[in-house]
N, C-alpha and C positions, 0 to 999 in steps of 0.2 A: 822852574827854568822847562823851558820848551825842549822836547827830545827833537834832535836835528835827523831826518831819515835820509840817508843818501838818495841824490836822484839817479834814475836807472840811465846809463849811458845809450845812447843812438844806437851801438853794437848790438848789446844785450837787448835792448827792446826790439831791434830785427830779429834777433834769433828767437825769443819770446812769440813773436809774433808768427815766423816760418814753423815752430812749434805747433803752434796754436792751429795752423792753417792744415796742419797735417792731422790735427787732432789727437796728438800724441797724449798719454794719459800722465797726469800728475807726478806720479813719481819717476817716470821717464824724463820729464821735463827738468824735475830737480836734478836728477843724476847728468844729464847733459850739462847743465849750467855749474854743475859742482865740477865738470871735468876740466871745463874751460876757465874756470876760476883758479884750479891748481895751475894751470899752463901759466896763466896770466902771473901768480904768485911767483914761480918758477924764473919767469923772463924779466920781472919787474917791469913791465911794459904792456902795451895792449897785445892781447893775443892775436889780433891778426896781421902784426907785423911779423909773425915767427917764420923761420927758414925752414927747408929741409934739414938742415944741419940742426938748428934749436930743437925739433922735435925729435930728432934721434938722440940728443944729449938728454933730453926731457925723458926718454922712456928709459935709456940708461940710469937716470936719476931715481926713477919709481922703483926699478928692479934692484939698484945699490941698497936704497931704504928700504927692502923688506916688504914693498907692497905684495897681496896675494895676485895670484893669477888671475881670480875673479874680477878683484877691483881693476887691476892693471887692465884688463880685455873691458870693462865698462866706461874706464876713461878713455880706452880708444874707441870706443863705440862712439862717445858724446864729440870727442872731438873732430872725428870723421864726420859727422852731421855738420857740425860749425862750420869746417872747412868745406864741404862738399855743398852745403847749400845755404847756409848764411853769407860766407866769403866768397864762394863761387872759384876756390882754387881747389879742387880734387888733388891735383897732382903733387902738393904738398904731403898727404897719407898716402901715398902711392908704395912707399917701403916699409910703412908701419904695419907691421905684421903681428896679430894677437898671439897671444901665449897657450900653447896646448895645456888643456886644464887634466890635470891626474884624475882616473877615473876611479871613483870610490862607488862601493855599494851603498844601498841605502840601509837605514837601521829598521829592520823588520822585527815585530813584537810575535809572540807566540800567541794562539789564541786564548790561551789561560792566560797570559800578561795583558791582553786586553781587556779581557773581563775585569781582571783586577784594577786596571787603572782607570776606566770607566767607573765602575764602583766606589774608587777612593775619591772622585770628584767631589768637591765642596757643597755643592747643591745641586737642584735639579736642573738649572739652566744650564750648567757645565756639564752635568750627565749627559742631558738631551744633545748639545752642541758637539761632545766628543764623540756619541753614537753618531751622529751624522757624519761626522770626518770617517769615520770607521764603516759604518754600514752601508753607505751612498758611495765612499772614496771620494768626497769631495776635497778640495784645497782649502787652506784656512779661509782665504780672502772667499771663497765661495760659499763657505758655512758661512760667515757673517753677512754675506750680502742675501741670505735668503730672506723673503718676506712671507707673511701667513696665507698671502694668496698663491705661494709657489708651491705649496703642498696640496696635490691633487689626490684626493684619497679613492677617488673613482678610478682613475686609471693606474694608482699606484706609483706615481712617479714624483721627482721633486724637479723642479724648472729651475735651471741655472741659468741667469742672465748674464750676458757679455761676461761669460769665465775667460780664461787667459786666450789671448788671440782675439779677444773681443768677441768669441762665437756664444751664442746659445745653443743649451742641448739640455735633455732630460736624464735623470740621474736615478737609480732605482729606489724605489720606497718598499722596503720589506714590511711585511705585519708587526714585527718585533719594534721596527724604529717607528712607524707611525703610532703604536700604543703610548712609546717614550714621546713623543711629540705632543700625542692628545693631553697625556698628564701635564706635561709641562706647561702647555697652552691654558688647561685649566688653572692652574696654581698663578700663574700670570695674570690672567685674566681676572680670577679673583682680588688680586692684590693692585688692579689698576696699570700693570706694570707693560701690558701689550694693546697696543693702541689696534684699532679696526685695520687691517689692510696695511698694517706696520711692520716694523721689523720681527722676524721671527725670534732672533736674540738679541732683544735691546741692551743698551750701554744703561749707565746710571741714569741717564735721561731717554726716558722712552721713544724720544726723537732721535735718536743717533743709534747706531748699530755698536753691539760689541766689537773691538777693534782684535786686530790679529795678535796684537801684542796680549792683550788680555787674556785672548784664548790659550796664546802658547805658555802663558805664565799659569792657566788653571792645569793644563797638562804637565808642565814641570811640578807643579804643586801635587797633583795627582799621582806622578811617578814617585815621587818621594814618598808619599802616605803610605804607598804600595810595596814599598821595598823596591822597586825596579830601577837598576841600577845601571841601564844603557842609557846614551845622550838623547834622549827623545824630543820631538815636538810634534805639534799638530800634523805636521805633514807627515810623520811617521804612522801615524793610522791610516792614512791615504797608501802609503806601500804596505803595509800589514793586508789592507784591503786588497791588492792587488795580488798581492803573493798567494794568500789564501785562497782566492778564486783559483790561482793557478794549479795550486796541491790539489784543489777538488777537481783537477781536470776539465775547468770551464776552460773553451777555447780563448786562445792569445788574442783574436781578432774582436774577440766578444770583449775580452777585458780593455783592448784599447779604446772602443767605443764609449764603454762604461766611464773611463778616465778621460774622456776628451782629447785622448793623444793624434796629432797630426800624423805622425809617421810610427809606422809599427816597429822601428829600431829601438824608439822610446819606450815602448812597451816591452820589449823583449829584454831590458836589463834586468826584470823580474825573474828571469830562467835563470839566474845566476846566484838568487837567494832562496828560490823555492826549494828547501832542503828535502821535503818529502820525495821529490822526484829523484833526489840523489839515493834517498832508502832504497828506490824500485829497481836501482841499477845492479845487475851482480858485477861485482869486480872481477875482472881477469885473474887475479890473484886465487879467488876460491875455485876458479876452473882448472889449477894446475894440478896436475895427477901427483899422488903421494910421491915424495922421495926417497 
């Protein structure tokens, strides 16, 4: 029996075209479509027929159903694009306000925990990938997006193409990291798992890169094997990179550049988790005269 594939409505097709015109990333497009689909399911009719009151009630529905602030804000962002761009009725979203996110501190590993985590990774590929995440401070998406040609041993840099914000930048490449990458390259090349000019960390099929999910699974498995009970991810290695540099007195503006942050305020969060800086401050309690 043939599978019936539902036809794309003209409204969704227009939204897809609007997103394609603006060259939105695939994940962003999926999130925006998901937001509009949620609204349509709530209304039980075409989403472009929504009124201001409908949208207000929809947001109340999301809040009452326990939707997290991050998901709620992502849904509003998708709807704002839909009504502003595709429908052309920006006024409908005028009273829809994003929810203020609770400020949480990132999970940071100690240098000893980082060493144990990397050593506990199951294979050389995972060890090398985790070393890149920590040694260069890269995001998971940037680690898996590296190609062999992005490693420049002459300039001691890693070329990060189209990182967050669709920006190219160079990341640091330390001698220790370079040695680990060379070890991984020799093993992968001998096994025929790395194609010339291909992915630095290929997946099961050498033509495809390792996925972010696979990288995070490798981190979770290594953390369990190393006896680390913190809730860690690949991004925790990036947080640890920045925090450890700050604790070693590296200028925060330099760290901002290495991380590829647009705003210094984003980087300044690490001043709240750099415990070595706290240890250097003399508490006023210590300076009180003896009673």
